[in-house]
C-alpha positions in Angstrom: 41.9 -83.5 27.4 40.4 -83.5 23.9 37.9 -85.9 22.2 37.6 -86.8 18.5 34.7 -88.1 16.5 35.5 -90.7 13.9 32.9 -91.4 11.1 32.9 -94.4 8.8 31.2 -94.0 5.4 30.8 -97.6 4.1 30.1 -98.2 0.4 30.0 -102.0 0.5 28.6 -104.8 2.6 32.1 -106.1 3.7 34.6 -105.8 6.5 36.7 -102.6 6.4 40.0 -102.0 8.4 42.2 -99.0 8.6 44.6 -97.2 11.0 44.2 -93.8 12.4 47.6 -92.1 13.1 47.7 -89.4 15.8 51.0 -87.5 15.8 52.1 -85.3 18.6 55.4 -83.6 19.5 57.9 -86.4 19.7 55.4 -89.3 19.6 52.9 -91.0 17.4 49.9 -93.1 18.3 48.2 -95.7 16.1 44.5 -96.5 16.5 43.1 -99.5 14.7 39.7 -99.0 13.0 37.3 -101.7 12.0 33.8 -101.5 10.5 31.4 -104.0 8.9 28.8 -103.0 6.4 25.4 -104.7 6.8 22.3 -104.5 4.7 22.7 -103.1 1.2 24.0 -100.0 -0.5 20.7 -99.4 -2.3 18.8 -96.4 -1.0 15.2 -95.5 -1.7 12.9 -93.0 0.1 9.8 -95.2 -0.3 11.6 -98.3 1.0 12.9 -96.3 3.9 9.4 -95.2 4.9 8.0 -98.7 4.3 4.7 -97.5 3.0 3.2 -96.1 -0.2 -0.3 -94.7 -0.1 -2.2 -94.0 -3.3 -5.1 -92.4 -1.4 -8.5 -92.4 -3.1 -8.8 -94.1 -6.5 -11.6 -95.5 -8.5 -12.3 -98.9 -10.0 -11.4 -99.9 -13.6 -9.0 -96.9 -14.0 -5.3 -97.7 -13.8 -3.1 -95.5 -11.5 0.7 -95.5 -11.1 3.6 -94.0 -9.2 7.3 -94.0 -10.3 10.2 -93.8 -7.9 14.0 -94.4 -8.0 16.3 -96.8 -6.2 20.0 -95.7 -6.1 23.0 -97.9 -5.7 25.6 -96.0 -3.7 28.1 -98.9 -3.6 31.1 -99.9 -5.6 29.6 -103.1 -7.1 26.6 -103.7 -9.3 23.6 -105.3 -7.6 20.7 -107.4 -8.7 17.3 -106.4 -7.3 13.9 -108.2 -7.5 10.3 -107.5 -6.5 7.9 -110.1 -5.1 4.2 -109.4 -4.2 3.7 -111.5 -1.1 0.0 -110.6 -0.7 -2.7 -113.1 -1.1 -6.1 -112.4 -2.7 -7.9 -109.8 -0.6 -11.4 -110.5 0.8 -13.4 -107.3 0.8 -16.7 -107.1 2.8 -19.3 -104.7 1.5 -21.5 -103.6 4.4 -25.0 -102.3 4.0 -23.8 -98.8 4.9 -21.3 -98.9 2.0 -24.0 -100.1 -0.4 -26.2 -97.2 0.6 -23.4 -94.7 0.2 -22.6 -96.0 -3.3 -26.0 -96.6 -5.0 -26.2 -98.9 -8.0 -25.6 -97.6 -11.6 -29.3 -97.7 -12.4 -32.2 -96.9 -10.1 -33.9 -100.0 -8.7 -37.6 -99.9 -9.6 -38.6 -102.9 -7.4 -38.5 -101.3 -4.0 -39.9 -104.3 -2.1 -37.2 -106.7 -3.4 -34.5 -104.1 -2.7 -35.6 -103.8 0.9 -35.7 -107.5 1.4 -32.1 -107.7 -0.1 -30.9 -104.9 2.3 -32.3 -106.8 5.3 -30.5 -110.0 4.2 -27.2 -108.2 3.5 -27.4 -106.4 6.9 -27.2 -109.8 8.6 -24.7 -111.4 6.3 -22.6 -108.7 4.4 -21.5 -110.0 1.0 -17.8 -110.9 0.8 -16.0 -110.4 -2.5 -12.6 -111.8 -3.4 -10.2 -109.4 -5.2 -7.1 -110.6 -7.0 -3.8 -108.8 -6.5 -4.2 -105.3 -8.0 -0.7 -104.0 -7.8 2.4 -104.8 -10.0 5.9 -103.4 -10.4 7.8 -102.9 -13.6 10.6 -104.0 -13.9 10.3 -106.9 -11.6 14.1 -107.6 -11.9 16.9 -105.2 -12.6 20.7 -104.8 -12.3 21.8 -101.5 -10.8 25.3 -100.4 -11.6 27.6 -98.7 -9.1 26.6 -95.0 -8.4 23.6 -95.2 -10.6 19.8 -95.5 -10.1 16.9 -97.5 -11.6 13.3 -96.2 -12.0 10.5 -98.5 -10.9 6.8 -98.0 -11.7 4.1 -99.4 -9.4 0.7 -99.7 -11.1 -2.7 -100.5 -9.6 -6.0 -101.6 -11.3 -8.9 -102.6 -9.1 -12.3 -104.0 -10.1 -13.9 -104.1 -6.7 -14.2 -101.1 -4.4 -12.8 -101.2 -0.9 -9.6 -100.6 1.1 -6.7 -102.6 -0.4 -3.4 -103.3 1.2 -0.7 -105.3 -0.5 2.9 -106.1 0.6 5.9 -106.2 -1.7 9.3 -107.6 -0.8 12.3 -105.8 -2.4 15.3 -108.2 -2.5 18.9 -107.0 -3.0 21.4 -109.8 -3.8 24.8 -109.0 -2.3 28.0 -111.0 -2.2 27.1 -112.6 1.1 23.3 -112.7 1.4 20.0 -111.5 0.1 18.8 -108.4 1.9 15.0 -107.7 1.9 12.8 -104.7 2.6 9.0 -104.7 2.9 7.0 -102.0 1.1 3.3 -101.9 2.0 1.1 -100.4 -0.7 -2.4 -99.1 0.1 -5.3 -97.6 -1.8 -8.9 -96.6 -1.0 -10.9 -97.7 -4.0 -14.4 -96.3 -4.7 -16.7 -97.5 -7.5 -16.4 -95.9 -10.9 -20.1 -95.2 -11.7 -22.8 -92.8 -12.5 -26.3 -92.8 -10.9 -28.8 -92.6 -13.7 -32.4 -91.5 -13.3 -33.7 -93.9 -15.9 -32.9 -97.3 -17.3 -34.5 -96.8 -20.7 -36.5 -94.3 -22.7 -39.5 -94.8 -24.9 -40.5 -92.2 -27.4 -43.9 -92.1 -29.2 -44.6 -90.3 -32.6 -48.3 -90.4 -33.2 -49.2 -89.6 -36.8 -52.9 -89.8 -36.5 -55.0 -86.7 -37.3 -55.8 -86.3 -33.6 -52.5 -87.5 -32.3 -49.5 -85.5 -31.0 -45.8 -85.9 -31.2 -44.7 -84.1 -28.1 -42.7 -86.9 -26.4 -39.7 -86.8 -28.7 -37.3 -85.4 -26.0 -36.5 -86.8 -22.5 -34.3 -85.6 -19.7 -31.7 -88.0 -18.2 -30.2 -87.0 -14.9 -26.6 -88.2 -14.2 -24.9 -88.0 -10.8 -21.3 -88.8 -9.9 -21.4 -91.1 -6.9 -17.7 -91.8 -6.9 -15.2 -89.9 -4.7 -13.1 -88.6 -7.5 -13.9 -86.5 -10.6 -15.5 -88.6 -13.4 -14.9 -88.2 -17.1 -17.2 -89.9 -19.5 -18.6 -89.8 -23.0 -22.1 -90.2 -24.4 -22.9 -91.5 -27.8 -25.8 -92.9 -29.8 -26.7 -93.5 -33.5 -29.4 -91.8 -35.6 -32.3 -91.3 -35.4 -31.6 -90.9 -31.7 -29.9 -87.7 -30.4 -28.0 -86.7 -27.3 -27.3 -83.1 -26.2 -23.8 -83.8 -24.6 -21.0 -85.9 -25.8 -18.0 -85.3 -23.5 -18.8 -84.7 -19.8 -17.0 -84.3 -16.5 -18.6 -84.4 -13.1 -17.0 -83.6 -9.7 -17.9 -85.9 -6.7 -21.6 -85.6 -5.9 -22.2 -83.3 -8.9 -25.1 -84.0 -11.2 -26.2 -82.8 -14.7 -29.2 -83.1 -17.0 -28.7 -84.6 -20.5 -31.4 -84.3 -23.2 -32.0 -87.5 -25.2 -34.3 -87.3 -28.2 -35.2 -88.8 -31.5 -35.7 -87.2 -34.9 -39.2 -87.2 -36.4 -39.7 -90.1 -38.8 -41.6 -90.2 -42.1 -42.3 -93.5 -43.9 -43.9 -93.5 -47.4 -45.6 -96.8 -46.7 -47.2 -95.3 -43.5 -46.7 -98.5 -41.5 -46.2 -98.4 -37.8 -42.6 -99.3 -36.7 -40.5 -99.6 -33.6 -37.0 -98.3 -33.7 -34.5 -99.6 -31.1 -31.2 -98.1 -30.1 -28.8 -97.5 -27.2 -27.2 -94.6 -25.5 -23.6 -95.7 -24.7 -21.9 -94.2 -21.6 -18.1 -94.7 -21.9 -15.8 -94.0 -19.0 -12.8 -92.1 -20.3 -9.5 -93.9 -19.8 -11.1 -97.3 -19.1 -12.8 -100.1 -21.1 -15.9 -99.8 -18.9 -19.2 -98.7 -20.4 -22.9 -98.7 -19.7 -25.9 -98.7 -22.1 -29.3 -97.1 -21.8 -32.0 -98.7 -24.0 -33.9 -96.5 -26.4 -37.2 -97.2 -28.1 -39.1 -95.1 -30.6 -42.7 -96.0 -31.5 -43.7 -94.5 -34.9 -47.5 -94.9 -35.0 -49.8 -94.6 -38.0 -53.6 -95.2 -38.1 -54.4 -98.8 -38.9 -57.7 -98.0 -40.8 -58.5 -95.2 -43.2 -62.3 -94.4 -43.8 -63.6 -92.3 -46.7 -66.3 -91.0 -44.5 -67.0 -90.8 -40.8 -70.8 -90.8 -41.1 -73.3 -93.4 -42.6 -76.9 -92.4 -43.2 -79.2 -95.3 -44.2 -82.3 -93.0 -44.3 -85.8 -94.7 -43.6 -85.9 -98.4 -43.6 
């Protein structure tokens, strides 16, 4: 006694019939075969797994992933994408706030402690809009061909984000849907800065000094990914670094200074400027205030001694 295995490779979502002929010496046997294709003929590795994880990303910097969906059938199919997720509510706990300190150091310690105590009882909740999108949202895939889709994310609020996409394939009989869950762990795109502003003083009096024309700014990457940024300012202010890159938890010192000023009228002036911090690949920027006090003596005496003699 022998056994046979019959395999059906279906390339359409319809009913298939056929006849298997088995011929022996002096006889012939007919076996009727029937199979029904269900689902769709579109195959995609990401849809088969049902999940797509972007891992760790940072706010305000777009990230994307491109994948292919292939139509193995004999008919062209129309496919569409729908983001079925609602706005995500992200709770920022006190522990997360301490792990990711603010961009600029808080000087008012008492108020910060009071705010921490309040947040520990009622953690702030932020509403984040949908951050993921697919291009193209609608496509027609011809038989035995594929279509590339690009899924892009851009978040403005840190936190763990999960969104669900529905991939719809329109067949001759029905619409077949698959769910793709997209996740990303978003950390804040930010630097920790040692100062919020710098004030320089150029004292032009005979007994004065002009030593405070350079200051040191410490920058630390508190994000969980490498951070690229640019530093720029306008004369008479100077900065020692223009293009910088910091690994997670890495810090660096930047020298910020001002050129020595000379005014013919010898009048005291205040020069104001900013140090721009621009995050590469984003439209996000920070600004550090700069002040330069150029001081001249207000009074000029022709003598420093008066002798009235005997009166």
